[in-house]
N, C-alpha and C positions, 0 to 999 in steps of 0.2 A: 504494500500500500504506500501511496505517496505521503510524504511528510506533510501534516496539516500546517497551513499557513495562517497568518493573521486574517487574511481575506476570507478563508474558509470559516474561521470562527465568527467573523463579522456577519457573513451570510446566514449562518445557522442561528446566531443570536438576534438577528434583525437590527443590527446597529452599524455604524460606520467603522471603517478600519482605524480611523483616528481614535474613536472611543475605545476600541479594543487595545490599542497601543497604550493609551492612558491608564486603562484598568490593569493591564498585566504588568506595567512598570511602576505601579503604585503612585501615580501622579494625580493631582487634582484635576477636575474638569468633568467628572461623571458622578452620578449619584451613587450612594451606597448600594441601592437595589440593582442598578445597572451593572456596577462593578461585580457584585455577587453573581449575577446571571452570566456575565461574560466568563468569569473564572470557572463556574460550573460547567459551561459548554467546553472551555479549554481542557478541563480535567477529563470530561467524557470523551474528548477526541484524542486524549493522550498527547497533548501538545507540550513541547519543551522548547525553551528559548534556543535559538540558533547560536552556536558557540562563536562563530565569526562575527555575527551581529553584536553579540554581547561584548566581544573584545573591542570592536570599533566604538562601542559606547563607553568603554572604560571599565566594564565589569570584570571581576576576577574570573580566571579560568577554572578555579577549584581543582587544580592539578599541579603537581610538581614533577620535575624530571630527574632521572638518573641515567647517565651515559657511562658505559664501561668500555674502555678501549683495551680489550683483551680478546684473544681468540674465543669464539662462541663455544667451541667444544671444551675448552679449558674451564670456562665459567659453568658449563652444564654439569660438571662433576665436582664442583667446589662447594662443599657444605657451608663454608663461611658466608659466601654470597647468598646462598639460599636462606639462611637464617637472618642475615642482615636485611634483605629485601622483605622478608616476611614480617620482621619487627617494624620496619619502616612503614610498610603498608598498613599494619595494624594501628600504628600511631596516627597515621593520616586518616584512616577510615573513620576513626572516632570523631573526626571533624568534617566528615563528608568530602574529603579531598582525595583525588585519585593519584596514582603514580604512573608516569610514563617512563618505561624502561626501554633503552636502546643499546645494543651491543655493536660497536664499530671496531675497525681494525687498527686505527692509530689516533694520535692526539689531534692532528689536523682535521680529521673527520669529526672528532668529538666537538671541536670548536665550531665547526660549521653547523652541527646540530643545534648547539646553543644559539647561534645567530638566527637560525630559521625559527626555532621555538619562540624566541623573544620577539622577532619581527611579526610573527603570526599571532602573538599573544596566546600561545598554547599552554604556557606554564606560568605560575606565579613565583616560582623559585626553583633552584636546582640543588642537588647533592653532588659533591665532587669527591671521588675516591682516588686512591693511589696517587697521592701528591708526589710530584716529581722534583728533582733538583732543577732549579731555575725553570719552574713550571710556566709555560706560555699561557695556560688556561686562566691563571689568576688575573693577568692584565686584561685578557679578553673579557672576562666576566665583570671586572671592574668597569671596563669601558661600556659594556652593555647595561650596567647599573641594575642588574637583576639580583634579588636577594639570593644568597647562596650560603651553604654550610659545607666546609671542607672537613672530611673525616681524616684526621691525622694532622700533621704539620704543627708540632709544638714550636712556639716562639715565632718571632717576626722574620728572622734571617732566612731568606730563601722561601718563605712561606707567604700566606695571605696577609694583606695589610688591612683592607677594609671589609674582608669577608669573615663571617663567624666560623668557628671551628669547634669540633669535638675530637678529643684526642686522649690517648693513653700513653704511658711512658714505655716505649719499645726498648729503650736502652736498659732501663731498670729491670724489665722482664728478662731480657737476654742475659744480663749479668747474673740474675738469680739462677738461670739454667746452668751457666758455665760454673758458677760457684758450687752448685750441687754436684755436678759431675766431677769437679776437682776434689771435692770432699770425699767422694767415693774412691778416689785414687787415679782417676783418668788424667793423662797428660797429653795424649794424642787425640785431639778433638777436632772433628771436621764439621763444617756448616754448609748445608745445601740451601743456599739463599734464593730469593726471588730475583726479579728483574733489577739490575743495578741502577736503572734510572729512577727508581722509586726512593723517596726519602727514608721510608721505614726500613728498606733493605740496607741502605747505607748506614743507618744508625745501628742496626744489628751487627753488621760486619765490623764497624768500628769498635763496638762493645767487645767482640771476640778478640780483636787485635789488642785492645787495652788489657783484657784479662790475661792474654798470653804472657805479657810482660810481668804483670802483677803476680800470676800464679805459677810462672815457670813452665808454661805449656810448650810442648815440642811439636813443631810443624803444624800449628793451628792454621787452618785454611778455610776460606769461604769460596764456594763454587756457585756462580750465578746460574739460575735456570729460569724457565718461564712458568714455574709452579705446576707443570703438568706431570702426570704419573710417568709418562714416557721419558722425559728428561730427568726426573727424579730417579728412575730406575737405572738409566744409563750412567748418570753421575755416581750412583752408589756402586755400580759394577766396576767403574774405573777406580774408585777409592779402595775397594776391597781387593783389587788386583795388585795393589802396590806391595812391594816387599815389606815396608813398614806401614801397614795399614792402620787406620784409626781404630781406637778402641771404643769410641763413642761418636755418633753422628747426630747433629741437631738439624731437623728439617723445618723449613719455613711454612709448610702446610701439611695437614694431616693426610691429604691424598698422596703426597710424595713420601711421607713416613710409612704408609701402608705399602706403597710400591717398594720402598727400601727393605721392608720385612720380607717381601717376596723374593727379592734378589739375594738377601742373606740366606734364605732357605735353599734357593737354587744353587748357591755356591758352597753349601755346607757349613756356613758360619753360624754358630749357635747364638741366639739372642735370649737372655742377656749375658750368657757365660763368656762369649768371646766378643760380643759387640753390644753396647747399650744404644738404644734408639729413643730419641726424644722429639716431640712435635711442638712447634710454636703455636699451632692452632689445635683446638680440642673439639671433637664432635663425636657423634655416635660411632663413626668409623674407628676411632682410637679405642673405643670400649668393647667393640664386638670382635676384634681380631684377636688372635692368640700368637704370642703373648699380647695382652692389652698394653697400650702405649702410654708411657709417662708424657704428660703434656702440660702446657700453660692453658689454664681454663678461664673462661669468662662467659658471661651470658650474652651471646651475640644477638639473640632476639631482642633482649632489653636494650642493647646498644643501638639497634635500629630504631626502637621506640624513642630513645633519647635524641637521636639525630632528627627524627620527625618533629619532636617538641621544639627543638632549637630552631629548625627551619620555619615552622609555623610562626614562632615568635618573630623571626626575622622578616617574614612576609608582612606581619601585622605592624611592625615598627622597623623599617629597613634602615633607619638612621643609627641604630644602636648595634655595635659589634659585640657579639656574644662569644664567650669562651667557656667550654665545659670540659674539665678534666675528669675522665672516667677512671674507675679503679684499675690499677695495674693487674694484668692477668696473673693468677696465682698458680703455683706449681702443684700439680696433682700427680703423685708418684704411683705408678702401676708396675706391671710385671716386666717391662722392657728394659729396666735399668738395674745394674748391679756393679759391685766393684770389679775392675778388670782382673784377668788371670794374673797371678803372681804378685798382686798388690799387697798381699798380707792382711787385707781387711776381712 
């Protein structure tokens, strides 16, 4: 069926199109009885205001946007993004706000989506993830003057200036992992990191380097990946093929950690007797595998709800820059970690 128009409503209600416009937009110029009759007809015809027309009139879109510049196949198997978007949508839905989600291949395409959404007034604000070193998206969003919340990006240096942000301390979390492994007696610790362009990846890599000096680690190394199970497995295989292989590996995602467990089993490396495995992210994956994986835990669904709340506040009052520090992920010890062989622990 064709979308009902104001003219259709006017014909059925026996009034002019001008009267319908006044009544549906809450403007004076029609009697209460006429306004009620017009709204009754509009409801019966299931009429809804046209989004483009509302945008031209300055009305809100009642939607916010999230663009993710990662391969769609990688996002599809990543529990973190599933929980984050679920929490984000839950927080938005309580305020009758929709979430527009788009997956693109690179940052340039992401910026173009922002420009299109803002020019067409498709969204009232956006959520930005995976903050980069010298991130070009920040300047673009500031130029567009759209309310935005950056997930991550502690501090001003290399981060957002006029954009609100929600963040946790990646460095503190990484240090807690390395300190725990060192306390077990591990000195050869490897780190399968994410994409090196991301600020959170750089913070975690620096934390391991700093810990190596402080704790006397031998051959501590960070290996960048794209967070996928394929690259996680390949990098694990390379590390475990070395003559002096690591006795512990920290993975930046639970998908890579589970892939690493599979490679260890394939190569006959016992976990945790010969290799301890730790994940920076925690999800149901780390709990249902055997051995279950020691991980940094946080409520990612609640994190999404927090981002939604900060973004809605930014939409309602875009002149105020908001900053919310969330709890640092906590270490949950499970079956995949133990003292290394010959450590005397």
